[in-house]
C-alpha positions in Angstrom: -11.6 -69.1 9.8 -13.6 -66.1 11.0 -15.0 -64.0 8.0 -14.1 -60.4 8.0 -16.6 -58.5 5.9 -16.6 -54.9 4.8 -19.5 -54.0 6.9 -17.9 -55.7 9.9 -14.6 -53.8 9.3 -16.5 -50.5 9.1 -18.1 -51.2 12.5 -14.7 -51.8 14.1 -13.4 -48.7 12.7 -16.4 -46.6 13.5 -16.0 -47.7 17.2 -12.3 -47.1 17.2 -12.9 -43.3 17.1 -14.3 -43.4 20.6 -11.5 -45.7 22.0 -8.4 -45.1 23.7 -5.4 -47.6 24.1 -2.8 -47.5 26.8 0.7 -48.6 25.5 3.1 -49.5 28.1 6.8 -50.3 27.2 10.0 -49.4 25.7 9.8 -46.2 23.5 12.3 -45.6 20.9 13.3 -42.9 18.5 14.2 -44.2 15.0 16.6 -42.1 13.0 17.2 -42.7 9.2 20.2 -41.4 7.3 20.1 -41.9 3.5 22.6 -41.2 0.8 24.9 -42.6 -1.9 28.1 -44.5 -1.6 30.6 -44.3 -4.4 33.9 -45.1 -2.6 35.4 -47.0 0.2 37.0 -45.2 3.1 40.8 -45.0 3.2 40.6 -45.4 6.9 38.8 -48.7 7.0 37.1 -51.1 4.5 33.7 -49.6 4.8 31.6 -47.5 2.4 31.6 -43.7 2.7 27.9 -42.6 2.6 27.3 -39.1 1.5 24.0 -38.3 3.4 21.3 -36.5 1.4 18.3 -37.3 3.6 17.6 -37.5 7.3 14.3 -38.1 9.1 13.0 -39.4 12.5 10.0 -41.8 13.3 8.6 -43.5 16.3 10.1 -46.9 17.2 9.4 -49.6 19.6 6.3 -49.1 21.8 5.9 -45.7 20.2 5.5 -47.2 16.9 2.6 -49.5 18.4 1.1 -46.3 19.5 1.5 -44.6 16.0 -0.4 -47.7 14.5 -3.1 -47.3 17.0 -3.8 -43.7 16.1 -3.4 -44.4 12.4 -6.4 -46.7 12.8 -8.4 -43.9 14.2 -8.2 -44.6 17.9 -6.6 -42.5 20.5 -3.5 -43.5 22.4 -1.6 -42.7 25.7 1.9 -44.0 26.2 3.7 -45.0 29.5 7.4 -45.5 29.4 10.6 -43.7 30.1 12.7 -41.1 28.2 16.0 -39.4 29.0 16.3 -35.8 29.9 18.1 -35.3 26.6 17.7 -34.0 23.1 16.5 -37.3 21.8 13.7 -37.4 24.5 12.6 -33.9 23.4 12.6 -35.2 19.6 10.6 -38.3 20.7 8.0 -36.1 22.5 7.7 -33.9 19.3 7.1 -37.0 17.1 4.5 -38.2 19.6 2.7 -34.9 19.5 2.8 -34.8 15.8 1.0 -38.1 15.6 -1.5 -37.1 18.2 -0.3 -39.4 20.9 -0.7 -38.4 24.5 2.7 -38.3 26.4 1.5 -37.0 29.8 2.2 -40.3 31.4 5.9 -40.5 30.3 8.6 -40.7 33.1 11.7 -38.6 32.4 14.8 -40.1 33.7 18.1 -38.3 34.5 21.2 -40.3 33.4 19.3 -42.9 31.4 19.3 -42.0 27.8 16.4 -42.1 25.4 16.7 -45.2 23.2 17.7 -44.2 19.7 18.2 -46.5 16.7 20.2 -44.8 13.8 20.0 -46.6 10.5 22.4 -45.6 7.6 20.9 -46.4 4.3 22.3 -46.5 0.7 19.3 -46.2 -1.4 16.9 -48.8 0.0 19.7 -51.0 1.6 20.8 -50.5 5.3 24.6 -50.7 5.5 24.9 -49.9 9.3 23.0 -49.3 12.5 24.1 -47.7 15.7 22.2 -47.7 18.9 22.2 -45.5 21.9 20.3 -47.3 24.7 20.5 -48.8 28.3 19.0 -52.2 28.7 19.2 -52.5 32.6 15.9 -52.8 34.4 14.7 -49.3 35.6 15.3 -48.6 39.3 12.8 -49.0 42.0 12.0 -45.3 42.1 11.3 -45.2 38.4 9.2 -48.4 38.6 7.0 -46.5 41.3 6.6 -43.7 39.0 5.7 -45.9 35.9 3.1 -47.8 38.1 1.6 -44.4 39.3 1.3 -43.5 35.7 -0.6 -46.7 34.9 -3.0 -46.2 37.8 -3.5 -42.7 36.7 -4.4 -43.7 33.2 -6.3 -47.1 33.5 -9.8 -45.7 33.9 -9.5 -43.6 30.9 -8.6 -46.4 28.3 -10.4 -49.4 26.7 -7.3 -51.7 26.2 -3.8 -52.0 27.3 -0.8 -53.1 25.4 2.4 -54.3 27.1 5.3 -53.8 24.4 8.6 -55.4 25.5 11.8 -54.7 23.7 14.0 -55.7 26.6 15.0 -52.1 27.3 14.2 -52.3 31.1 10.7 -50.8 31.5 8.5 -53.9 31.7 10.0 -55.2 35.0 7.8 -57.7 37.0 6.1 -55.1 39.1 5.2 -53.0 36.1 3.7 -56.0 34.3 1.8 -57.4 37.3 0.3 -53.8 38.0 -0.8 -53.3 34.3 -2.4 -56.7 34.0 -4.1 -56.6 37.3 -5.6 -53.2 36.8 -6.7 -54.0 33.2 -8.4 -57.1 34.3 -10.1 -55.4 37.2 -11.6 -53.0 34.7 -12.5 -55.8 32.3 -10.0 -54.2 29.6 -8.2 -56.6 27.2 -4.5 -56.9 27.7 -2.3 -57.6 24.7 1.4 -58.7 25.3 4.1 -58.4 22.7 6.9 -60.2 24.8 10.6 -60.6 24.6 12.8 -63.3 26.3 13.7 -61.6 29.6 10.2 -61.5 31.1 8.6 -64.0 28.9 6.9 -66.1 31.5 5.8 -63.1 33.7 2.7 -62.2 31.8 0.1 -64.4 33.5 -3.4 -63.1 33.1 -2.9 -61.6 29.7 -5.8 -61.6 27.2 -3.7 -62.1 24.2 0.0 -63.2 24.3 1.5 -62.7 21.0 5.1 -64.0 20.5 6.7 -64.5 17.1 8.0 -67.9 16.1 11.6 -67.1 17.0 10.8 -65.6 20.4 8.5 -68.7 21.4 11.2 -71.2 20.2 13.9 -69.3 22.2 11.9 -69.2 25.3 10.8 -72.8 25.2 14.1 -74.1 23.8 12.1 -76.3 21.6 10.6 -76.4 18.0 7.2 -74.8 17.8 4.4 -76.8 16.5 1.7 -74.3 15.2 -0.4 -77.0 13.4 -0.9 -79.0 16.6 -3.7 -77.6 18.7 -2.9 -79.6 21.7 0.7 -78.6 21.8 -0.4 -75.0 21.5 -2.9 -75.6 24.2 -0.1 -76.9 26.6 1.9 -73.8 26.0 -1.2 -71.5 26.4 -1.7 -73.0 29.8 1.9 -72.8 30.8 1.8 -69.0 29.8 -1.6 -68.6 31.7 -3.1 -66.4 29.0 -6.6 -66.4 27.5 -5.4 -66.4 23.8 -2.1 -67.5 22.5 -1.4 -65.9 19.0 1.9 -67.1 17.4 3.0 -65.0 14.5 4.8 -67.2 11.8 6.0 -64.7 9.2 5.3 -65.8 5.8 3.3 -68.7 7.3 0.7 -66.4 8.9 -0.5 -66.9 12.4 -1.7 -69.7 14.7 -4.4 -68.9 17.4 -5.2 -71.2 20.4 -7.8 -70.0 22.9 -9.0 -71.1 26.4 -12.5 -71.9 25.1 -10.9 -74.5 22.8 -10.9 -72.5 19.6 -7.9 -73.2 17.2 -7.3 -71.2 14.0 -4.6 -71.1 11.4 -4.5 -67.9 9.5 -2.6 -67.8 6.2 -0.6 -64.7 5.3 -2.3 -62.0 3.6 0.8 -60.3 2.2 0.6 -59.6 -1.6 4.3 -58.7 -1.7 7.0 -58.4 1.0 9.1 -55.4 0.8 10.2 -55.0 4.4 9.1 -56.9 7.5 10.3 -54.1 9.9 7.5 -53.0 12.2 5.0 -55.6 11.1 4.7 -57.1 14.7 3.9 -53.7 16.1 1.1 -53.2 13.4 -0.3 -56.6 14.5 -0.2 -55.6 18.2 -1.9 -52.3 17.6 -4.6 -53.8 15.4 -5.4 -56.5 18.0 -5.7 -53.8 20.7 -8.1 -51.7 18.7 -10.2 -54.6 17.4 -10.6 -56.2 20.9 -11.4 -52.8 22.5 -14.1 -52.4 19.8 -15.7 -55.7 20.9 -14.3 -58.0 18.2 -13.7 -61.6 19.0 -10.2 -62.9 19.2 -10.5 -64.8 16.0 -11.8 -61.8 14.2 -9.1 -59.5 15.6 -6.4 -61.9 14.5 -7.9 -62.1 11.0 -8.0 -58.2 10.8 -4.4 -57.9 12.2 -3.2 -60.4 9.7 -4.7 -58.2 7.0 -2.9 -55.2 8.5 0.4 -56.9 8.6 0.0 -58.0 4.9 -0.3 -54.3 4.0 2.5 -53.2 6.3 5.1 -55.6 5.0 4.6 -54.2 1.5 5.9 -50.8 2.6 9.6 -49.6 3.0 10.7 -49.4 6.6 8.6 -49.2 9.6 5.1 -48.0 8.6 1.5 -47.7 9.7 -1.7 -48.9 8.0 -4.7 -46.7 7.4 -8.4 -47.6 7.6 -8.8 -46.9 3.9 -6.0 -49.4 3.1 -7.7 -52.1 5.3 -11.0 -51.4 3.5 -9.4 -51.9 0.2 -7.6 -55.1 1.1 -10.7 -56.7 2.8 -12.9 -55.7 -0.2 -10.3 -57.4 -2.6 -10.0 -60.5 -0.4 -13.9 -60.8 -0.4 -14.2 -60.5 -4.1 -11.5 -63.2 -4.6 -13.3 -65.4 -2.2 -16.5 -64.9 -4.1 -15.0 -65.6 -7.4 -13.3 -68.7 -6.2 -16.7 -69.9 -4.8 -18.3 -69.3 -8.2 -15.7 -71.3 -9.9 -16.1 -74.3 -7.6 
């Protein structure tokens, strides 16, 4: 497995300050309501939650963007929002994170995607969603494509973040990949089932275990390099990176490289958002010139930090430095014992 040293990490993080990532996909606003529940409603067998806290956060592709800027890089997002209050709130959250929103497309009659979670202490008791999952119309597709063309020369990597909310239609996907590859910029894809086989030409195709099993309608064999190679060729990507939850990751590359990366999580508090953290870290590392194997190792470290936090969260450079230093010290100690 590629060794990630503290000095190598510092080089990546230093380069990240001069990089910009373009994130194209389904933007969401996450709303959290937290309170206490001491009784059951007389109207239905559900708890009555007395809300004492309410806050908002970036979700979906916007959370990937938040993770990019948390690592020190710059980020621009391309996607749709509604001409509604939630859209204005999403723009505000993007601005507070320092994410460029000039390339967003406002759509009349299509609501901003909002996921509202009701929490009792640290436990989610309900979630309600406001969203439209239909593919965007041709006029909106044209506007998204125009935004990609306007931004592509200003960025160093492209992320396609699919949550099946209608932004990543085939024309948008094909335009983004072709434009990025023409400029020799890495393209990282986080897919969902609807367009799973439409991402030919991606640099890194990063499904999770369930997504890959669902798309293939077969069991995934992450410990079989030849099986992974067949799938990589079928997907027509340069690198296939399968995230396996508590079992880490499996990477298979066009040059024949194969790597199994064990999980780096010290404790698992909440897996929400871990995939977004992996995607963002891959994009920043690859844009900084890191190899796919090195980027996967770094992303695995980042995911291990993220799952130790409550809810959707980002990972800071200092947190990465600390965990890489600890991992190196453990490796040295184990080597000395041997």
